[in-house]
C-alpha positions as CSV (number, residue, x, y, z in Angstrom):
1,M,122.5,119.7,126.1
2,E,119.5,120.0,128.5
3,E,116.6,117.7,128.1
4,D,113.4,117.4,130.1
5,E,111.2,114.4,129.7
6,N,107.6,115.0,129.8
7,L,106.0,111.7,130.3
8,N,103.1,113.0,132.6
9,E,102.8,116.4,131.6
10,N,103.0,116.1,127.9
11,P,100.1,114.0,126.1
12,V,102.1,114.0,122.7
13,L,102.6,110.7,121.1
14,C,105.1,109.9,118.6
15,P,103.4,109.6,115.0
16,K,106.0,107.0,114.1
17,C,106.2,104.6,117.0
18,G,103.4,105.6,119.2
19,S,105.7,106.1,122.2
20,R,104.8,108.5,125.0
21,H,108.7,109.2,125.6
22,I,108.9,112.7,124.3
23,I,111.8,115.0,125.2
24,E,112.5,118.6,124.6
25,N,116.0,119.7,123.7
26,R,116.1,123.3,124.7
27,D,119.6,123.6,123.2
28,T,118.2,122.8,119.6
29,G,114.5,123.8,120.2
30,E,113.4,120.4,119.1
31,I,110.7,117.9,120.4
32,I,112.3,114.5,120.0
33,C,110.9,110.9,120.6
34,S,113.3,109.3,122.9
35,E,112.3,105.7,121.4
36,C,112.9,106.2,117.6
37,G,114.8,109.6,117.6
38,L,112.0,111.2,115.3
39,V,112.1,114.9,115.3
40,I,108.3,115.8,116.0
41,D,108.6,119.4,116.1
42,R,110.7,122.4,116.1
43,L,109.9,125.3,118.6
44,N,111.7,127.9,116.4
45,L,113.5,129.6,119.5
46,V,115.5,132.6,119.1
47,F,119.0,131.9,120.4
48,G,120.8,135.0,121.9
49,D,122.1,136.4,125.2
50,E,118.6,136.2,126.8
51,A,117.7,132.8,128.1
52,F,114.3,131.4,128.1
53,H,113.3,128.4,130.4
54,S,110.2,127.5,128.4
55,T,108.4,127.9,125.1
56,E,105.7,129.9,126.9
57,E,108.2,132.2,128.5
58,M,109.7,132.8,125.0
59,I,106.5,134.0,123.6
60,E,105.5,136.1,126.4
61,R,109.0,138.0,126.6
62,S,109.3,138.3,122.9
63,R,109.7,141.6,121.3
64,A,110.1,140.6,117.9
65,G,106.2,139.8,117.2
66,P,104.6,136.6,116.4
67,L,106.5,133.9,114.5
68,V,105.7,133.8,110.8
69,S,103.8,130.6,109.8
70,P,102.2,129.4,106.5
71,L,99.3,128.0,108.5
72,K,98.3,131.7,109.5
73,P,96.4,134.2,107.0
74,S,99.1,136.2,105.4
75,Y,101.8,134.1,107.2
76,G,101.0,136.0,110.3
77,L,101.9,139.2,108.9
78,T,99.6,142.3,108.1
79,T,100.3,145.5,106.4
80,T,98.4,148.7,106.1
81,V,99.0,151.6,103.7
82,S,99.1,154.9,105.5
83,T,97.6,158.2,103.8
84,S,100.5,160.0,105.4
85,T,103.0,158.4,103.2
86,K,104.9,160.9,101.0
87,V,104.0,159.3,97.8
88,S,102.1,160.3,94.6
89,R,98.4,159.6,94.6
90,E,99.0,157.3,91.6
91,T,101.3,155.1,93.6
92,L,99.2,155.1,96.6
93,R,96.2,153.7,94.6
94,T,98.5,151.0,93.0
95,L,99.6,150.1,96.4
96,R,96.1,149.7,97.8
97,R,95.0,148.1,94.6
98,V,97.8,145.5,95.2
99,R,96.8,144.9,98.9
100,K,93.2,144.7,98.0
101,Y,94.0,142.0,95.4
102,V,96.4,139.9,97.6
103,G,94.0,140.4,100.6
104,G,91.4,138.8,98.6
105,K,93.4,135.8,97.8
106,E,94.3,135.4,101.6
107,R,90.6,135.6,102.5
108,N,89.9,132.7,100.1
109,V,92.8,130.7,101.6
110,S,92.2,131.4,105.4
111,E,89.2,129.1,105.7
112,A,91.2,126.2,104.1
113,L,94.2,126.9,106.6
114,H,91.7,126.5,109.3
115,R,90.5,123.3,108.2
116,I,94.1,122.1,107.7
117,R,94.8,122.9,111.4
118,S,91.6,121.4,112.7
119,L,92.0,118.1,110.3
120,G,95.8,118.0,111.4
121,N,94.9,118.1,115.0
122,Q,92.4,115.1,114.8
123,M,95.0,112.9,113.3
124,N,97.9,114.1,115.4
125,I,99.8,115.4,112.6
126,P,103.2,117.2,113.4
127,S,103.2,121.0,112.7
128,Y,106.0,120.7,110.1
129,T,103.9,118.4,108.0
130,L,100.9,120.9,108.4
131,D,103.2,123.8,107.4
132,Y,104.1,121.9,104.1
133,A,100.3,121.3,103.5
134,A,99.7,124.8,104.0
135,Q,102.4,125.9,101.4
136,L,100.9,123.4,98.9
137,Y,97.4,124.7,99.2
138,R,98.7,128.2,98.8
139,K,100.3,127.2,95.4
140,I,97.1,125.4,94.3
141,S,94.9,128.4,95.1
142,F,97.2,130.9,93.5
143,S,97.6,128.8,90.5
144,G,93.8,128.4,89.9
145,L,93.5,124.7,90.6
146,M,91.0,125.2,93.2
147,K,88.2,126.5,90.9
148,G,85.3,124.0,90.8
149,R,86.9,121.8,93.4
150,N,85.6,120.9,96.8
151,M,87.6,122.5,99.6
152,D,87.4,119.7,102.1
153,A,88.6,117.2,99.5
154,M,91.6,119.4,98.5
155,V,92.4,119.9,102.2
156,A,92.7,116.2,102.6
157,A,94.5,115.6,99.6
158,V,97.3,118.4,100.4
159,I,97.7,116.9,103.9
160,Y,98.1,113.3,102.5
161,A,100.6,114.7,99.9
162,A,102.4,116.4,102.7
163,C,102.5,113.4,104.9
164,L,104.3,111.5,102.1
165,Q,106.8,114.2,101.6
166,T,107.7,114.4,105.1
167,G,107.7,110.8,106.0
168,V,104.6,110.7,108.2
169,V,102.6,107.7,107.9
170,R,98.9,108.2,107.4
171,S,96.9,106.2,104.6
172,L,94.8,107.9,102.1
173,K,91.6,106.1,103.7
174,D,92.5,107.6,107.2
175,V,92.8,110.9,105.8
176,A,89.6,110.9,103.8
177,T,87.5,109.3,106.8
178,H,88.6,112.0,109.1
179,A,87.9,114.7,106.5
180,N,84.5,113.0,105.7
181,V,85.1,113.0,102.1
182,R,85.2,110.1,99.6
183,K,88.5,108.5,99.1
184,K,88.1,108.4,95.4
185,I,87.8,112.0,95.2
186,V,90.8,112.7,97.6
187,G,93.0,110.5,95.5
188,K,92.1,112.1,92.5
189,Y,92.9,115.4,93.8
190,Y,96.1,114.2,95.1
191,R,97.1,113.0,91.5
192,T,96.1,116.4,90.3
193,I,98.4,118.1,92.8
194,F,101.5,116.0,92.0
195,K,100.8,116.1,88.1
196,R,100.2,120.0,88.0
197,L,102.7,121.3,90.5
198,G,105.4,118.8,89.2
199,I,106.1,117.4,93.0
200,R,107.2,113.7,93.3
201,A,106.7,111.7,96.3
202,P,108.0,108.1,97.0
203,P,105.4,105.5,97.1
204,P,104.1,104.2,100.4
205,K,106.0,101.0,101.6
206,P,104.8,98.1,103.8
207,E,107.4,99.1,106.4
208,D,105.8,102.4,106.9
209,F,102.6,101.0,108.2
210,I,103.7,98.1,110.4
211,D,104.2,100.0,113.5
212,T,100.8,102.1,113.0
213,I,98.7,98.9,112.5
214,R,100.6,97.2,115.5
215,S,99.7,100.3,117.7
216,R,96.0,100.2,116.8
217,L,95.7,96.7,117.7
218,N,97.5,97.3,121.0
219,L,100.2,94.7,120.4
220,P,103.8,94.7,122.0
221,I,106.6,96.4,120.1
222,C,108.2,93.0,119.3
223,V,105.7,92.6,116.7
224,T,106.9,95.6,114.8
225,K,110.6,94.2,115.0
226,E,109.7,91.0,114.0
227,G,107.6,92.3,111.1
228,L,110.0,94.5,109.8
229,K,112.8,91.6,109.7
230,I,110.3,89.7,107.6
231,I,109.7,92.3,105.2
232,K,113.3,93.0,104.7
233,L,113.8,89.4,103.8
234,L,111.0,89.3,101.5
235,R,112.6,92.5,99.7
236,E,115.7,90.6,99.4
237,E,114.2,87.3,98.1
238,E,110.9,87.9,96.7
239,R,110.7,91.7,95.6
240,S,108.0,90.7,93.0
241,F,105.7,89.9,96.2
242,L,106.0,93.4,97.3
243,Q,105.3,95.1,93.9
244,G,101.8,95.8,92.7
245,K,100.1,95.1,96.1
246,N,98.4,97.3,98.6
247,P,101.2,98.1,101.0
248,L,98.7,98.1,104.0
249,G,97.5,94.4,103.1
250,I,101.3,93.4,103.1
251,S,101.8,95.0,106.5
252,A,98.4,93.5,107.9
253,A,99.4,89.9,106.6
254,V,102.8,90.2,108.1
255,I,101.3,91.1,111.6
256,Y,98.7,88.6,111.5
257,Y,101.5,85.9,110.7
258,V,103.8,87.2,113.6
259,T,101.0,87.0,116.2
260,S,100.0,83.6,115.0
261,K,103.3,82.1,114.8
262,N,104.3,83.4,118.4
263,N,101.0,83.3,120.2
264,I,101.1,86.8,120.8
265,Y,97.6,88.4,122.2
266,R,96.2,91.9,121.9
267,V,95.2,93.8,125.1
268,I,91.5,95.2,125.1
269,S,91.1,97.7,128.2
270,G,87.9,97.2,130.1
271,P,86.2,99.2,132.6
272,L,87.5,96.9,135.4
273,K,90.5,95.4,134.1
274,S,92.4,94.6,130.8
275,R,92.0,91.2,129.0
276,E,94.0,89.4,126.4
277,V,92.3,88.1,123.3
278,K,93.6,86.3,120.1
279,L,94.1,88.3,117.1
280,T,91.4,87.6,114.3
281,Q,91.8,88.3,110.5
282,L,88.7,90.7,110.9
283,D,90.3,92.8,113.6
284,T,93.7,92.9,111.7
285,A,91.8,94.0,108.6
286,R,89.9,96.7,110.0
287,A,92.9,98.2,111.8
288,A,94.8,98.3,108.5
289,G,91.6,99.7,106.7
290,I,91.3,96.8,104.2
291,T,88.9,94.0,103.5
292,E,89.1,90.8,105.2
293,V,89.2,88.9,101.8
294,T,92.3,91.1,100.7
295,L,94.1,90.1,103.9
296,R,93.4,86.4,103.6
297,N,94.5,86.5,99.8
298,V,97.9,88.1,100.9
299,Y,98.3,86.1,103.8
300,R,97.9,82.8,101.9
301,E,100.7,84.1,99.4
302,L,102.8,85.1,102.3
303,I,102.6,81.6,104.1
304,H,103.7,80.0,100.7
305,L,106.7,82.2,100.5
306,I,107.8,81.6,104.2
307,E,107.5,78.0,103.8
308,K,109.5,78.2,100.5
309,H,112.5,80.1,102.0
310,G,112.1,78.7,105.7
311,Y,111.8,82.0,107.5
312,S,109.9,80.4,110.3
313,K,113.0,78.5,111.2
């Protein structure tokens, strides 16, 4: 297995742990994070007698046409009905009518696919998640669920749903903010998608957001490890504490506790040099996308449970 590290050439960050240590496995055509093992993308390389030394070379020398993708109008495939085809006039009219109907549907979807790609790039969402979001939007469009609904809000809803289904950590508020639509509307559309299409997704857990918040605050990776350990202990001893609360609030409270307990400072980059500052509840709440009051309430309860079970020891 041949692997290339692209630390300087490849600006891709791992969506799970934020690492820059991204490698490309040429044997399987996968882009992998060497820190946490997440498969960030699949290159869909065609394996055979002909060897390709890069993705660009594969595309240039390919004789099979462009790759099929749900993010492209008509999946990247186009068809024409030739007048020279030896079929009856009635059959020819039927084929053209079907093509016109399907083409009209695709034109309605093409703008949404463009917005899915654009929003996904803004939020650094991997391509396999965007492919799933595109498939969801197609189902919604062809089932008539888009009638009378805002396209931007529905695009945000399918991206959030796709993130949940594929294990990519993005909060509802983050998606709504980047899409410039109200969180309440995106949440409503999201629930409609799952109800009408019969899709089930696991609810987000505090563990999912620990590393994301830690990365936003520019804290060391040890905060993630210690935070996950505390949440594991809470899940074993105080499962009721994790139920019915905003997982972002729990994650933020755990991070604030870990930094306070271990005197860990966040790093702020400046024009001349970086400096270390003490983490505040306000900074933590903003990084998690919650209010300072929510963080304070959850943190107060967390401290009580830690003292009760002696986690600090």
